[in-house]
C-alpha positions in Angstrom: 58.4 3.4 7.5 58.5 -0.3 8.4 56.7 -2.9 6.4 54.2 -3.5 9.2 53.4 0.2 9.4 53.0 0.3 5.7 50.6 -2.6 5.9 48.6 -1.0 8.7 48.5 2.3 6.8 47.4 0.6 3.7 44.6 -1.2 5.5 43.3 2.0 7.1 43.4 3.7 3.7 41.4 0.8 2.2 38.9 0.8 5.0 38.3 4.6 4.7 37.9 4.4 1.0 35.4 1.6 1.4 33.5 3.6 4.0 33.4 6.5 1.6 32.3 4.5 -1.3 29.6 2.5 0.5 28.5 5.2 2.8 29.5 3.5 6.0 31.3 5.1 9.0 30.5 8.3 10.7 29.7 10.2 7.4 27.0 7.7 6.5 25.1 8.4 9.7 24.7 12.1 8.7 21.8 13.1 6.5 21.0 16.7 5.4 17.3 17.5 5.8 15.5 20.7 4.8 15.9 22.0 8.4 19.4 20.7 9.3 21.6 17.7 9.6 20.6 14.6 11.6 22.9 11.9 12.9 21.3 8.4 13.1 22.6 5.1 14.3 22.7 1.5 13.2 24.6 -1.0 11.0 23.0 -2.7 8.1 19.8 -0.8 8.9 20.1 2.8 9.9 17.6 4.6 12.2 16.8 8.3 12.4 14.5 8.9 15.3 12.5 11.8 16.6 13.0 14.0 13.5 10.7 17.0 13.6 8.4 17.4 10.6 6.5 20.4 12.0 6.8 23.0 14.8 5.7 22.2 18.3 1.9 22.7 18.4 2.1 24.5 21.8 0.9 27.9 23.1 -0.7 29.9 20.3 -0.1 26.9 17.9 -2.4 24.6 20.0 -5.4 23.9 17.7 -3.8 25.4 14.7 -2.7 23.7 11.5 0.9 22.4 11.7 3.6 25.0 11.0 7.0 24.3 9.4 9.7 22.9 11.7 12.4 25.4 12.7 15.9 25.2 11.3 18.7 24.1 13.6 22.5 24.7 13.4 25.0 21.9 13.6 24.0 18.2 13.8 20.9 17.1 15.5 21.1 13.8 17.4 18.5 11.4 16.0 19.5 8.2 17.9 16.7 8.4 20.5 12.9 8.5 20.1 11.2 11.8 20.5 8.2 12.7 22.5 4.9 10.9 21.9 1.7 12.8 21.9 -0.5 13.4 25.0 -2.7 10.4 25.7 -4.0 8.0 28.3 -1.4 5.5 29.5 -2.4 2.5 27.4 1.1 1.5 26.4 3.7 1.4 29.2 6.2 0.1 26.7 6.1 3.2 24.5 9.5 4.5 23.8 10.3 8.2 24.4 8.3 10.5 26.8 4.9 12.1 26.5 4.7 15.8 25.6 2.6 18.1 23.6 5.7 18.8 21.5 5.3 15.5 19.6 5.2 16.1 15.8 8.2 14.0 14.9 8.8 10.9 12.8 11.2 7.9 12.7 13.0 6.5 9.7 14.6 3.0 9.1 16.6 2.7 5.9 18.8 0.0 4.4 22.2 1.5 4.5 24.0 0.0 1.5 23.0 2.7 -1.1 21.5 6.0 -0.3 20.8 6.7 -4.0 18.8 3.5 -4.5 15.4 5.2 -4.7 13.8 2.5 -2.6 10.0 2.3 -2.1 8.8 4.0 1.0 6.3 2.8 3.7 4.7 5.5 5.9 2.9 4.0 8.9 0.0 5.8 10.6 -0.8 4.2 13.9 -4.2 3.4 15.3 -5.7 3.8 18.8 -9.1 5.4 18.3 -7.5 8.8 17.6 -6.8 9.0 21.3 -3.6 7.0 22.0 -0.7 5.3 20.2 2.5 6.5 18.6 5.1 5.8 16.0 7.6 4.8 18.7 5.7 1.7 19.8 7.9 -1.4 19.8 5.4 -3.3 17.6 6.0 -0.7 14.9 9.8 -0.9 14.8 10.6 -0.7 11.2 13.9 -2.7 11.0 12.4 -6.0 10.0 10.5 -4.4 7.1 13.4 -2.3 6.1 15.5 -5.5 5.7 13.1 -6.3 2.9 14.4 -3.4 0.9 12.1 -0.5 1.7 12.4 2.7 3.7 10.1 2.7 6.7 8.7 5.9 8.3 6.5 6.0 11.4 5.0 9.2 12.7 3.1 10.8 15.5 0.0 13.0 15.1 -2.0 15.0 17.7 -4.5 12.9 19.5 -7.7 13.2 21.5 -9.0 16.7 22.1 -5.7 18.3 21.1 -6.0 16.7 17.7 -9.7 16.5 16.9 -11.6 19.1 18.9 -13.7 21.6 17.0 -15.0 24.7 18.7 -17.0 27.8 17.5 -14.2 30.1 18.5 -11.6 28.0 16.7 -13.7 28.1 13.6 -14.0 31.9 13.9 -10.2 32.2 14.1 -9.8 30.1 11.0 -9.7 31.8 7.6 -11.6 28.8 6.3 -14.3 29.1 9.0 -13.6 25.6 10.3 -11.9 23.6 13.0 -10.9 20.1 14.1 -9.0 17.4 12.2 -5.7 18.8 13.3 -4.4 15.2 13.6 -5.2 14.7 9.9 -3.4 17.9 9.0 -0.4 16.6 10.9 -0.4 13.4 8.9 -0.5 15.5 5.6 2.4 17.6 6.9 4.4 14.5 7.6 3.6 13.0 4.2 4.7 16.3 2.5 7.9 16.2 4.6 8.5 12.7 3.2 8.0 14.0 -0.3 10.6 16.8 0.2 13.2 14.8 2.3 13.0 11.0 1.9 15.4 10.9 -1.1 18.2 11.9 1.3 17.5 8.6 3.2 17.5 6.5 0.0 13.7 6.6 -0.6 11.8 7.4 -3.7 9.1 10.0 -3.1 7.2 8.8 -6.2 6.8 5.3 -4.6 5.2 5.9 -1.2 2.7 3.5 0.3 0.8 4.8 3.3 -0.2 2.0 5.7 -2.3 2.0 8.9 -4.6 0.0 11.1 -7.9 0.9 12.8 -7.9 4.7 13.3 -4.8 4.9 11.2 -6.6 3.1 8.4 -9.6 5.3 8.9 -7.3 8.3 8.6 -6.0 6.9 5.3 -9.4 6.6 3.9 -10.0 10.2 4.7 -6.6 11.2 3.1 -7.7 9.4 0.0 -10.7 11.6 -0.3 -9.1 14.9 0.8 -7.6 17.2 -1.9 -5.1 18.4 0.8 -3.4 15.0 0.7 -3.3 14.7 -3.1 -0.1 13.3 -4.6 1.5 12.6 -1.2 1.3 8.8 -1.7 0.7 6.3 -4.5 -0.7 3.2 -2.7 -2.5 2.4 0.5 -2.7 -0.6 2.9 -5.7 -0.3 5.3 -6.0 -2.8 8.1 -9.4 -2.9 9.9 -10.6 0.3 8.3 -13.6 2.0 9.7 -14.7 3.7 6.5 -18.3 5.0 5.8 -19.4 5.0 9.4 -21.4 8.0 10.8 -19.3 11.1 11.4 -20.0 14.4 13.1 -20.4 17.5 11.0 -18.7 20.7 12.0 -21.7 22.1 14.0 -22.2 18.9 15.9 -18.5 18.6 16.7 -18.4 22.3 17.9 -21.0 21.4 20.5 -18.7 18.8 22.0 -15.9 21.4 22.0 -18.2 23.7 24.0 -18.6 20.9 26.6 -14.8 21.0 27.1 -14.8 24.8 27.7 -16.5 28.0 26.4 -13.3 30.2 26.2 -10.6 28.9 23.8 -8.0 31.3 25.2 -8.5 29.8 28.7 -8.3 26.3 27.2 -5.0 27.2 25.6 -3.6 28.0 29.0 -4.4 24.6 30.5 -1.7 21.9 30.8 -1.9 19.5 27.9 -2.4 16.5 30.1 -5.6 18.0 31.5 -7.4 17.2 28.2 -7.1 13.4 28.8 -9.4 13.8 31.8 -11.6 16.4 30.1 -12.2 14.0 27.2 -13.5 11.3 29.6 -16.1 13.8 30.9 -17.7 14.3 27.5 -21.3 13.0 27.1 -20.7 10.2 24.8 -23.1 7.9 23.0 -21.4 4.5 23.0 -23.6 3.0 20.4 -21.6 1.3 17.6 -24.0 2.9 15.1 -23.4 6.4 16.3 -20.7 9.0 15.4 -17.8 9.3 17.8 -17.1 12.7 19.5 -13.3 12.4 19.1 -12.7 11.3 15.5 -12.6 12.6 11.9 -15.0 15.5 11.4 -16.9 16.4 8.2 -15.6 19.9 8.6 -16.3 21.2 5.1 -12.7 22.0 4.4 -10.2 19.2 5.0 -13.1 16.8 4.6 -15.4 18.7 2.2 -17.5 15.7 1.3 -18.6 12.6 3.4 -16.5 9.6 2.6 -19.4 7.5 1.3 -20.3 10.3 -1.1 -16.7 10.8 -2.2 -16.2 7.2 -3.0 -19.6 6.8 -4.7 -18.9 9.8 -6.9 -15.4 8.8 -7.8 -13.9 11.9 -6.3 -10.9 10.4 -4.5 -7.3 9.5 -5.2 -7.2 6.5 -7.5 -4.5 4.6 -5.6 -4.3 0.8 -5.5 -5.3 -0.6 -2.1 -4.8 -3.7 0.1 -7.5 -3.9 2.7 -8.9 -6.4 5.2 -9.8 -7.5 8.7 -9.1 -9.9 11.5 -11.4 -12.9 12.0 -13.1 -11.6 15.2 -12.8 -7.8 15.0 -15.3 -7.1 17.8 -14.2 -9.8 20.2 -12.1 -7.5 22.3 -14.3 -4.4 22.2 -17.4 -6.2 23.4 -16.0 -8.7 25.8 -16.9 -6.7 28.9 -20.3 -5.4 27.7 -23.0 -6.2 30.4 -25.3 -7.9 27.9 -25.7 -11.6 28.6 -29.2 -12.8 27.7 -31.2 -13.0 24.4 -33.7 -10.5 25.9 -30.9 -8.0 26.8 -29.3 -8.5 23.4 -32.5 -7.8 21.5 -33.2 -4.7 23.6 -29.7 -3.5 22.9 -30.1 -4.1 19.1 -33.4 -2.2 19.0 -31.9 0.7 20.9 -28.8 0.8 18.8 -30.7 0.9 15.5 -33.5 3.3 16.4 -36.5 3.1 14.1 -35.4 -0.2 12.6 -35.6 -2.5 15.6 -37.4 -5.5 14.0 -35.1 -5.5 10.9 -32.1 -5.2 13.2 -33.1 -8.1 15.4 -33.7 -10.2 12.3 -30.3 -9.3 10.9 -28.5 -10.0 14.2 -30.6 -13.0 15.3 -29.8 -15.1 18.4 -31.6 -18.1 19.7 -29.9 -18.8 23.0 -28.0 -16.9 25.7 -24.8 -18.9 24.7 -24.8 -17.1 21.4 -25.0 -13.6 22.8 -21.3 -13.0 23.4 -20.3 -13.8 19.8 -23.4 -12.0 18.4 -22.3 -8.8 20.1 -18.8 -9.2 18.6 -20.3 -9.8 15.2 -22.6 -6.8 15.4 -19.6 -4.6 16.3 -17.5 -6.1 13.5 -20.2 -5.6 11.0 -21.0 -2.0 11.9 -17.5 -0.8 12.5 -15.5 -2.7 9.8 -17.0 -5.3 7.5 -19.7 -3.2 6.1 -17.4 -0.4 5.2 -14.7 -2.7 3.8 -17.1 -4.4 1.4 -18.6 -1.1 0.3 -15.1 0.4 -0.3 -14.0 -2.6 -2.3 -17.2 -2.4 -4.4 -16.7 1.3 -5.1 -13.1 0.5 -6.2 -14.4 -2.1 -8.6 -16.9 0.4 -10.1 -14.0 2.7 -10.9 -12.0 -0.2 -12.4 -9.3 0.2 -9.7 -7.2 -2.6 -8.4 -7.7 -3.8 -4.8 -6.8 -6.8 -2.7 -8.6 -8.2 0.3 -7.3 -10.3 3.2 -8.5 -11.9 6.4 -6.2 -12.5 9.3 -7.3 -15.6 11.2 -4.1 -17.0 12.9 -4.6 -18.2 16.5 -1.4 -17.0 18.0 0.5 -19.8 19.9 -2.5 -22.1 19.1 -4.8 -20.1 21.4 -8.4 -21.3 21.5 -9.9 -17.9 20.7 -9.7 -16.4 17.2 -7.7 -13.1 16.7 -9.3 -9.9 17.7 -8.9 -6.3 16.6 -5.1 -5.4 16.4 -3.8 -9.0 16.7 -2.2 -8.9 13.3 0.0 -5.8 14.0 3.1 -7.6 15.2 2.8 -10.1 12.4 2.7 -7.4 9.8 5.9 -5.8 11.2 7.5 -9.2 11.8 8.0 -8.1 15.4 6.4 -10.9 17.4 8.7 -10.5 20.4 7.7 -6.8 20.9 5.9 -6.0 24.2 2.3 -4.8 24.0 0.3 -3.3 26.8 3.1 -4.2 29.2 3.3 -7.9 28.1 5.2 -10.0 25.7 2.9 -12.6 24.2 4.1 -16.1 23.5 4.5 -17.3 19.9 5.7 -20.4 18.1 7.3 -21.4 14.9 4.1 -21.3 13.0 3.5 -17.7 14.1 7.0 -16.8 12.9 6.3 -18.4 9.5 2.9 -16.5 9.2 4.6 -13.2 10.2 7.2 -13.7 7.5 4.5 -14.5 4.9 2.3 -11.5 5.7 5.3 -9.1 6.0 6.6 -10.4 2.7 3.2 -10.0 1.0 2.7 -6.5 2.3 6.2 -5.5 1.1 5.6 -7.0 -2.3 2.5 -4.9 -2.6 4.6 -1.9 -1.5 7.2 -2.6 -4.2 5.0 -3.7 -7.1 1.3 -3.0 -6.3 0.7 -6.8 -6.2 1.1 -8.9 -3.0 1.5 -12.2 -5.0 4.8 -14.0 -5.0 6.8 -16.7 -3.3 5.0 -20.0 -2.8 1.7 -18.5 -1.7 -1.5 -19.4 -3.5 -2.8 -17.1 -6.2 -4.3 -14.0 -4.7 -6.6 -12.4 -7.3 -7.7 -8.7 -7.1 -11.1 -8.2 -5.5 -14.3 -8.3 -7.6 -17.9 -8.2 -6.4 -18.5 -11.3 -8.4 -15.7 -13.5 -7.1 -15.3 -11.8 -3.7 -11.8 -13.2 -3.5 -9.5 -12.8 -0.5 -6.4 -14.3 1.1 -6.6 -15.8 4.6 -3.5 -15.6 6.7 -4.1 -18.4 9.2 -1.9 -21.3 10.1 -1.6 -21.7 6.4 -2.3 -19.4 3.5 -5.7 -20.1 1.9 -7.5 -18.3 -0.9 -11.2 -17.9 -0.3 -14.3 -16.0 -1.4 -17.2 -14.3 0.2 -16.7 -13.3 3.8 -19.7 -11.1 4.3 -20.9 -10.6 7.8 -24.5 -11.6 8.4 -25.6 -8.1 9.2 -23.7 -5.9 6.8 -26.6 -5.6 4.2 -28.8 -4.3 7.0 -26.1 -2.0 8.3 -25.6 -0.6 4.8 -29.3 0.1 4.4 -29.6 1.5 8.0 -26.8 4.0 7.5 -28.2 5.0 4.2 -31.5 5.7 5.9 -29.8 7.8 8.6 -28.2 9.8 5.9 -31.6 10.4 4.2 -30.8 8.1 1.3 -33.5 5.5 2.2 -36.2 4.7 4.7 -36.3 2.7 7.9 -39.1 0.5 9.0 
C-alpha cells in the first residue's frame, strides 16, 4: 500500500473511531425506543419528528383513553413532522398535515453526549383547546436545545374530538365518565417521556412541563390530577387560565348531546366534520362563564375543582414560574361591538349577573375613549390575572417556591403593548418564525430580550431558579412583596401588578360556587 493510501486509510479509521466515540454519523441518528428504532436528522442538534406516543385514536378508539403505540419493525423515519390534530385552519404555516391520527411528539436533543442526563422541557401548546400543535414553527426546539436541554413538543386531541363528554361515552366507561381525552393524551406523552427520554440524552427525573394559554391551563390541571403524578418535577405556565368556571360532567354531556344523540353514528363521521359541528354549539361567550370545549370537572381525571385542590393542598408540589403579558385581553376584545360607556356598563352587568353594581364599580369607565382598554382589562382580569394571583398565594401558603413575570416588550417598537401570545417566539428564541401566515418584524432589542427570556426559562429548567447572568435579582413570589420580573426593553424587577378588578372577580366566582354572596 502506498503512503498516500495509508494516510487516507488512517484518516478514515480515525474519523470512524471519532464518530463511534462521540455518537456522530449514521449510528448516532438511530435511537431505540420502546416501540422500535427511529432515525432522526441534524448536526449539533438532532431532531426526531413525528414519533408516535400512542395509537391512532380512530374508529372505535375515537373518544377513548389513549392506547399504547404499536410496535414497528426496522427503522422508522423521524425526519419529517407527523400529522397535527384536526382543527380550524388558524395556522397555514403548521408543518405536517392534518389528520385524526395525530398523537405524536417531536424531540430536539444536543448530540454530543447521549448519556448526559440533560434536563428535559416538554411543551404543551395553547390554542383554546381547539387548535395548535407541536409542529408550529414558533415552537421549534433547536434554539432552546442549544442551551443544554432536551426539548419535546407534542400534539393532543383538540376540540370535540379531545374534550367532548356524552352520556353514552360515560356509560361505555368503566369509570362512568367522559371528556378530557386531550388531557389523557398529555399524560400518555409525559409517561412516554419517562420511559424513553433517557435514550435521547434526557433525564426523566428532571422534566419541566411548559405551556401557554390552554397549554398552561392544562398544566394546572395536570398538577392537580393524580393521573399525572410524578410525570414532571417543575412547571412553567404562561398566561394560565386557572380557577375559572368549568363545566361539570352533566353540564358537559348536554353539549355532547347537541353534537349528536348516537355516539356510534358520531364515530362514523369524518373527523373534519367536528370542526363545523363545534361552531354550531350554543355557546355563552361571557368571559365569566364556563367554556363548552375545555377541561371538564369529570370526577375522574379531574376529581376536584382546581380552586378546591389548590386551597386544600392536594396537588403536586412542583416549583412554578408563572406570568402574563401586559395586555392579555387586547387581542380577544378588539372586535367586540361595545363602544360607549353605556354599552360597556350594560355588558358588565350582564356578564356578572346578580352583581351588576359591584361589577361596574370594579370596572369603572368615565368616557367612551376608555371603553376599549376597559374591555381588555376585564378580559385579562377574569381570564388570567385573578387566577395567577390566587395560584401564587396558594403556593405561598404551602411554602412552595414560585416566580412571577410580566412580558411587556413592544416588538419592533410598536405603539401597542403586547397581547396574549406575543411572548411565545421570544421564549423559544424564534423571532423569525412565521405566525398566522406572516413573519413579524423584529429588531436588535427584540433579539436581546428573546435571549434573556429564553436563558431565564432554561435556567429555571436546569436549577429551579431563573436568576443568573447580568439580570436584576428576581426573588420568589410572596403575597407581601408581590415581586415579579418585567421583560420589556430592559429587565426590571417590580412589585404589585394586580388588575383593578381581580378582587371583585375572586369574590364573584366564589359566590357562583356557593362560597359567598353576591349583591
